C-alpha positions in Angstrom: 89.1 84.9 127.5 92.1 86.2 129.5 94.9 88.6 128.8 97.3 85.8 129.2 96.3 84.5 125.8 98.0 87.5 124.3 101.2 86.7 126.1 101.0 83.0 125.1 100.6 83.8 121.4 103.5 86.3 121.6 105.6 83.7 123.3 105.3 81.1 120.6 105.5 83.6 117.8 101.9 83.0 117.0 103.0 80.2 114.6 101.7 77.5 116.9 99.2 79.6 118.8 96.2 77.4 118.1 95.7 76.3 121.7 95.3 79.1 124.2 98.0 78.9 126.9 97.2 78.2 130.5 99.9 80.4 132.0 97.3 82.9 133.3 96.3 80.6 136.1 100.0 79.8 136.9 101.5 83.2 136.9 98.9 86.0 137.0 96.8 84.8 139.9 99.2 86.3 142.5 98.5 85.7 146.1 97.0 88.6 147.9 99.5 90.6 150.0 98.8 91.8 153.5 98.8 95.5 152.3 96.3 94.8 149.5 92.6 95.3 150.1 91.8 93.7 146.7 94.0 92.3 143.9 96.3 95.1 142.8 94.9 97.6 145.3 97.5 98.8 147.8 96.6 100.5 151.0 99.7 102.6 151.7 98.8 103.0 155.4 99.3 99.3 155.7 102.6 99.5 153.8 103.8 101.9 156.5 103.1 99.2 159.1 104.3 96.2 157.1 106.8 97.4 154.6 110.4 98.8 154.8 111.1 102.5 154.5 112.5 105.5 156.3 111.3 105.9 159.9 111.2 109.6 159.2 108.3 108.9 156.8 106.3 106.9 159.4 107.5 103.4 158.6 107.5 101.0 161.5 110.3 99.0 159.9 113.3 101.3 159.2 114.9 100.4 155.9 118.3 101.0 157.4 117.8 97.8 159.3 116.3 95.9 156.4 117.8 92.6 155.2 119.9 92.7 152.0 117.0 91.3 149.9 115.0 94.5 150.7 117.7 96.7 149.3 118.0 95.0 145.8 115.6 96.1 143.1 114.8 93.9 140.1 114.0 96.1 137.1 113.0 95.3 133.5 114.0 97.9 130.9 114.2 98.4 127.1 117.6 97.9 125.5 120.0 100.9 125.3 117.7 103.1 127.4 119.9 104.4 130.2 123.6 104.7 131.0 124.8 102.2 133.6 126.1 105.0 135.8 122.6 106.2 136.6 121.8 102.8 138.1 125.1 102.6 140.0 124.7 106.1 141.4 121.3 105.2 142.8 123.1 103.3 145.5 125.3 106.3 146.3 122.2 108.5 146.3 120.4 106.3 148.7 123.3 106.3 151.1 123.7 110.1 151.0 120.1 111.0 151.0 118.6 108.3 153.3 121.6 106.7 155.0 120.7 103.3 153.4 123.7 101.2 152.3 123.9 98.2 150.0 121.2 99.4 147.5 121.5 97.8 144.1 119.5 97.7 140.9 119.6 94.5 138.9 118.6 95.1 135.2 121.2 93.8 132.7 119.5 90.4 132.5 116.1 92.0 132.2 116.5 93.8 128.9 113.6 93.4 126.3 113.1 94.6 122.8 109.3 94.7 122.5 106.2 95.2 124.7 105.1 91.8 123.7 108.3 90.3 125.1 107.8 92.0 128.4 104.2 91.0 128.6 105.1 87.4 127.9 107.7 87.5 130.7 105.2 88.5 133.3 102.3 86.3 132.1 103.9 83.2 130.9 107.3 82.7 132.5 106.7 83.7 136.0 109.3 86.4 136.0 108.7 89.1 138.6 110.0 92.7 138.7 109.8 95.6 141.1 109.6 98.2 138.3 109.1 97.9 134.5 108.9 100.4 131.6 106.1 99.4 129.2 104.7 101.7 126.5 101.4 103.5 127.3 99.1 101.0 125.5 100.8 98.1 127.3 100.3 99.9 130.6 96.6 99.6 129.8 96.9 95.9 129.0 98.9 95.2 132.2 96.5 97.2 134.4 93.5 95.3 132.9 95.3 92.0 133.3 95.9 92.7 137.0 99.7 93.0 136.9 100.1 96.5 138.3 99.5 98.3 141.6 98.4 101.9 142.3 101.2 104.2 143.3 101.5 106.6 146.2 102.1 110.0 144.7 103.2 111.4 148.0 106.4 109.4 147.6 107.0 110.8 144.1 107.6 114.6 144.6 109.6 114.7 141.3 106.4 113.7 139.4 105.6 117.5 139.3 108.6 117.9 137.0 106.7 116.1 134.2 105.2 118.3 131.5 102.0 119.9 132.7 100.5 122.7 134.7 102.6 124.7 137.1 102.1 123.4 140.7 101.4 125.6 143.6 103.5 126.1 145.6 106.5 125.8 143.2 109.1 123.2 144.1 112.2 124.4 145.8 115.2 125.5 143.7 117.3 122.7 142.5 120.5 123.2 144.5 122.9 121.2 146.7 120.0 120.2 148.9 118.5 118.2 146.0 121.9 116.8 144.9 122.7 113.7 143.0 126.1 112.3 143.7 127.6 113.5 140.3 125.5 116.6 139.7 125.3 118.7 142.9 123.8 121.7 141.2 122.3 122.9 137.9 123.4 126.5 137.6 121.7 126.8 134.2 118.3 126.1 135.5 118.1 126.1 139.3 114.5 127.0 139.5 111.3 125.2 138.4 110.3 126.3 134.9 107.1 128.3 134.7 105.7 130.0 131.5 102.8 132.4 130.9 101.3 130.8 127.8 98.0 132.6 127.7 99.2 136.2 128.2 97.6 136.9 131.6 101.1 137.4 133.3 100.4 134.4 135.5 102.6 131.3 134.8 100.4 128.4 133.9 102.5 125.6 132.2 106.0 124.4 133.0 106.7 124.3 129.2 106.1 126.9 126.5 104.3 124.4 124.2 101.4 123.8 126.7 102.0 120.1 126.8 100.5 118.0 129.6 101.6 114.5 130.4 100.1 114.6 133.9 96.4 115.4 133.3 94.3 112.3 134.2 91.9 113.0 131.3 94.5 113.5 128.6 96.6 110.6 129.9 93.9 108.1 130.9 96.2 105.1 130.6 98.2 106.3 133.7 95.2 106.7 136.0 93.1 104.0 137.4 90.2 106.4 138.0 89.8 107.2 134.3 86.6 105.3 133.4 87.0 105.9 129.7 90.2 103.9 129.7 89.3 101.6 132.6 85.5 101.1 132.5 85.7 98.3 135.0 87.1 100.0 138.2 89.0 98.2 140.9 87.7 98.8 144.4 89.2 101.8 146.2 91.0 100.8 149.5 88.8 103.2 151.5 85.7 102.5 149.5 85.9 105.9 147.8 86.8 107.0 144.3 90.2 106.8 142.8 91.9 110.2 142.6 95.2 111.7 141.2 97.0 111.1 144.5 96.2 107.4 144.9 95.0 106.1 141.5 98.1 106.6 139.4 99.6 103.5 137.9 102.3 104.9 135.6 105.0 107.7 135.5 106.3 108.8 132.1 110.0 108.0 131.6 110.8 108.9 128.0 108.7 109.5 124.9 109.0 109.7 121.1 107.5 109.2 117.7 107.6 106.4 115.1 108.5 107.2 111.6 111.2 106.5 109.0 114.9 106.5 109.3 116.9 106.7 106.0 120.3 107.2 104.4 120.5 110.8 103.2 123.2 109.8 100.7 120.7 107.5 99.0 117.4 109.4 99.2 116.8 113.1 98.6 115.0 114.5 101.6 112.1 115.9 99.5 111.6 112.6 97.7 111.4 110.3 100.6 109.3 112.7 102.6 106.8 112.9 99.7 106.7 109.1 99.6 106.4 108.5 103.3 105.2 104.9 103.9 104.8 104.4 100.2 108.6 104.2 100.0 108.3 100.6 101.1 106.5 99.8 97.9 109.5 100.8 95.7 111.8 98.2 94.3 114.4 100.8 93.3 115.0 104.6 93.6 116.7 107.0 91.3 118.5 109.9 92.9 118.8 112.8 90.4 121.4 114.5 92.5 123.8 111.5 92.5 125.5 110.9 89.2 127.0 107.6 88.4 130.7 108.4 87.4 130.7 105.5 84.9 127.4 106.1 83.0 127.0 109.8 83.7 123.4 109.1 84.6 121.5 109.6 87.9 122.3 106.7 90.3 119.7 104.0 90.6 119.6 102.3 94.0 118.3 98.7 94.2 116.1 98.6 97.4 115.7 94.8 97.5 116.4 93.7 101.1 117.5 97.3 101.8 114.3 98.2 103.7 113.1 96.9 107.1 110.3 97.3 109.6 110.3 97.1 113.4 109.7 93.7 114.9 106.7 95.2 116.7 103.2 94.1 115.7 101.3 97.3 116.7 103.9 99.6 115.1 103.9 97.7 111.9 100.1 97.7 111.6 100.1 101.4 112.5 102.2 102.1 109.4 100.0 99.8 107.3 96.8 101.5 108.5 98.2 104.9 107.7 99.4 103.8 104.2 96.1 102.2 103.4 94.0 105.0 104.8 95.9 107.5 102.7 95.4 105.4 99.5 91.7 105.2 100.2 91.5 109.0 100.4 93.3 109.3 97.1 91.0 106.7 95.5 88.0 108.7 96.7 89.3 112.0 95.3 90.1 113.6 98.7 92.5 116.4 97.9 94.7 116.8 99.8 94.6 113.6 101.9 95.0 114.0 105.6 97.4 112.3 108.0 95.4 113.3 111.0 93.3 110.5 112.5 89.6 111.0 112.1 90.2 114.6 111.0 87.0 116.5 111.9 87.5 119.2 109.4 85.9 119.1 105.9 86.3 117.3 103.5 87.4 114.6 105.9 84.5 114.9 108.3 85.8 112.5 110.9 86.0 109.6 108.3 89.7 109.9 107.4 92.6 109.1 108.3 92.6 105.5 109.5 93.5 105.0 113.2 96.5 103.2 114.7 93.8 101.3 116.7 91.6 99.9 114.0 89.7 96.7 114.9 87.6 96.1 111.8 88.6 92.8 110.2 88.4 94.3 106.7 90.9 97.0 107.6 93.2 94.6 109.3 93.1 92.4 106.2 93.7 95.4 104.0 96.7 96.4 106.1 98.1 92.9 106.0 97.7 92.9 102.2 99.7 96.1 101.9 102.5 94.6 104.0 102.5 91.4 102.0 102.8 93.4 98.8 106.5 94.1 99.4 107.2 91.1 101.7 109.6 89.6 99.1 111.7 92.7 98.7 111.9 93.7 102.3 114.6 92.4 104.7 111.9 91.7 107.3 111.6 92.8 110.8 114.2 93.8 113.4 114.2 96.3 116.2 117.6 96.6 117.8 119.4 97.1 114.5 117.1 99.9 113.2 119.8 102.5 113.7 123.1 100.5 113.4 122.2 99.0 110.0 121.4 102.4 108.6 124.8 103.7 109.8 126.6 100.7 108.3 124.7 101.0 105.0 123.3 97.5 105.3 119.8 99.1 105.1 118.8 102.2 103.1 115.7 103.0 105.1 113.5 101.5 107.8 110.6 102.0 110.1 112.1 103.5 113.2 111.8 105.1 116.6 112.9 108.6 116.8 115.4 108.2 119.6 117.0 105.1 118.1 117.8 107.0 115.0 119.1 109.9 116.9 121.3 107.6 119.0 122.7 106.2 115.7 123.2 109.6 114.1 124.8 111.1 117.2 124.0 114.8 116.2 125.9 115.8 119.3 129.1 115.0 117.4 130.2 117.3 114.6 130.9 114.4 112.3 128.1 112.0 112.0 126.8 109.5 109.4 124.4 110.4 106.6 121.3 109.2 108.4 118.1 111.2 109.0 114.5 110.7 110.4 111.0 112.1 109.7 107.4 111.3 110.5 105.6 110.4 107.2 102.9 112.7 105.9 100.4 109.8 106.1 100.9 109.8 109.9 102.8 107.7 112.5 102.8 106.9 116.1 103.6 108.7 119.3 104.2 106.9 122.5 105.3 107.3 126.1 107.3 104.6 127.9 106.4 104.6 131.6 107.7 103.3 135.0 105.1 101.0 136.6 105.2 98.8 139.7 104.7 95.0 139.4 102.0 93.6 141.7 104.6 91.2 143.2 106.9 94.0 144.3 108.0 93.5 147.9 109.9 96.8 148.1 107.3 99.4 147.5 108.9 102.4 149.0 112.4 101.7 147.5 110.8 101.2 144.1 109.0 104.5 144.5 112.2 106.2 145.5 114.0 104.8 142.4 111.2 106.1 140.1 111.4 109.4 141.9 115.2 109.4 141.5 115.1 109.0 137.8 112.8 112.1 137.5 115.4 114.3 139.2 116.2 116.9 136.5 119.9 116.1 136.6 119.3 112.4 136.4 116.8 112.8 133.5 119.3 115.0 131.7 122.0 112.3 132.0 119.6 109.8 130.6 118.3 111.8 127.7 121.7 113.1 126.7 122.9 109.5 126.6 120.1 107.8 124.7 119.0 110.9 122.8 115.3 110.2 123.4 112.9 112.9 124.5 112.5 113.6 128.1 108.9 114.2 129.5 110.5 116.2 132.3 110.0 119.9 131.9 112.8 120.9 134.2 115.2 118.6 132.4 114.1 120.0 129.1 115.1 123.5 130.2 118.4 122.1 131.5 119.1 120.4 128.1 118.3 123.7 126.4 120.1 126.1 128.6 123.2 124.2 129.7 126.0 124.4 127.1 127.3 121.1 128.4 124.5 119.4 126.5 124.9 121.3 123.2 127.5 121.1 120.5 129.1 124.3 119.2 127.8 127.8 119.8 124.9 129.4 117.9 126.2 132.0 115.4 129.8 131.3 116.1 130.8 127.8 115.3 130.1 126.2 111.9 128.2 123.3 113.5 125.7 123.9 116.2 123.2 121.5 117.8 120.9 121.8 120.8 118.9 118.8 121.8 115.9 120.8 122.9 115.7 122.5 119.5 115.8 119.3 117.4 112.3 118.6 116.0 113.3 115.0 115.1 113.4 114.4 118.8 110.9 116.8 120.3 108.6 117.5 117.3 106.3 120.4 118.1 107.6 120.6 121.7 111.0 121.7 120.5 112.2 125.3 120.9 112.5 127.4 117.8 115.6 126.0 116.0 116.3 129.4 114.5 116.7 131.5 117.6 116.2 129.0 120.4 113.9 131.4 122.3 110.3 130.8 121.4 108.4 127.6 120.7 108.6 125.7 117.4 106.4 127.4 114.8 106.9 125.1 111.8 104.5 122.7 110.2 102.7 120.5 112.9 104.1 117.1 113.4 102.4 115.6 116.5 98.9 116.1 115.1 99.5 113.2 112.7 101.1 111.0 115.4 98.7 108.9 117.3 98.9 107.0 120.6 98.3 103.3 120.3 95.8 102.0 122.8 94.9 98.6 124.2 92.3 97.1 121.8 91.3 94.3 124.0 92.0 90.6 124.1 89.8 89.4 121.2 91.0 92.2 118.9 94.6 91.6 119.8 94.2 87.9 118.9 92.9 89.0 115.5 95.9 91.2 115.1 98.1 88.2 115.8 96.2 86.2 113.2 97.2 88.7 110.5 100.6 89.4 111.9 101.4 85.7 111.3 100.5 86.0 107.6 102.9 89.0 107.4 105.8 87.8 109.5 106.1 84.1 108.7 
């Protein structure tokens, strides 16, 4: 059974997915390119001879002499995920940095709202892209399906800006020599961040929270050589073993958590946080702090059609698994229940909480049953409106992605709507959206340079300050924290103060201490109950679709 079956069922909404599609043969059996030694295996020495790139890097074919088609990138991206100026400025950057004119990025017609939609595009419709931005578990699926190529880390020097260990030697200071057209310098954080996190006076991490998004073991989805994630290994072009330099298939772009967004003028914070996912079971809610002027009694809010979940199968089932697993703990007398997946501590002993990646049919059925229990009172499923409909009051609460809610709240403005966000105590998801390269890409160096460009600390700052999602770029994180241009107000002086790097709704445990802004966050852990979704395989995914159909249609 092929991975295209997943795309086929997604494409028809599963409702008519009784016959497995044949699109796999039509679209995923790409012809072998001259620089490939095996399907999806690129020998970059051959790319130097056959592809287009700077002569200064050893390319036989100088990209300054390339035909127009070699200067236009076709990129697929999530909705509302970067400001258009970043894409426009890439052409200016290429002209100033490499002397290459006419570079463009086509993306406005390639906007998707779910990983399933993107996967359907590349497996069922024949659409081809240079770069795409799938979530970590879809990176796994695409790599196993033969859609991706290995990257050349030597062409991605800004990859070292991603959260992780301090490199040696340290990158050069970020000054005019590393300019983007609209941000020639970053005075607030010119040097690469380096922190001594273990007290031995030697800097070890580029962030004070000791987060690592680069390690091949911790981030197995991004590295072809990780045999735990990819037990069936593609052949190395030199008959060796895949390493960090040549086996990488994904570069983190933005990250976040999945939890609940809500109207704070409807719910008391302590009430909805105590409920967590169980809030979806309510038909109404009484707010003791809101008094009805007519009756003099606490206001009762009718929640019928005022709650909504993401139109994302894996996210919806993650919430259901967490809700059901919590209830099972309560039923068995586990006190207190845990939101940490397979918590090894007693009394949980690795048995609780349920995982976001459950594959047992009984647990899938139980999760679907929970979702069906409030199917009639829920509005349904929608992703793009998760923030706007809270702001307008059309919904009172919903399952949501952290950045989408922050984008709707706009905490960088002094006056913003009564909308807030939290990760339920039962647990939620965490995820990383990544830049990957499609196997049909004909512009390998230019695509690498684009991915490298968006990891420039100034470019990432422009992106994260616009979409209000969390950057995985340690240098950018320090820029956002230290440069007053990205904050609102002044700590201790103005009535309203907000700093993006100190907001735990965005950065969770990675945030700086919101009290003084100096040390790391020391509040209750958040990320330990947020789980990465993983590729569960074709057969299990088809089982998910079976139950998804009973919930959605």
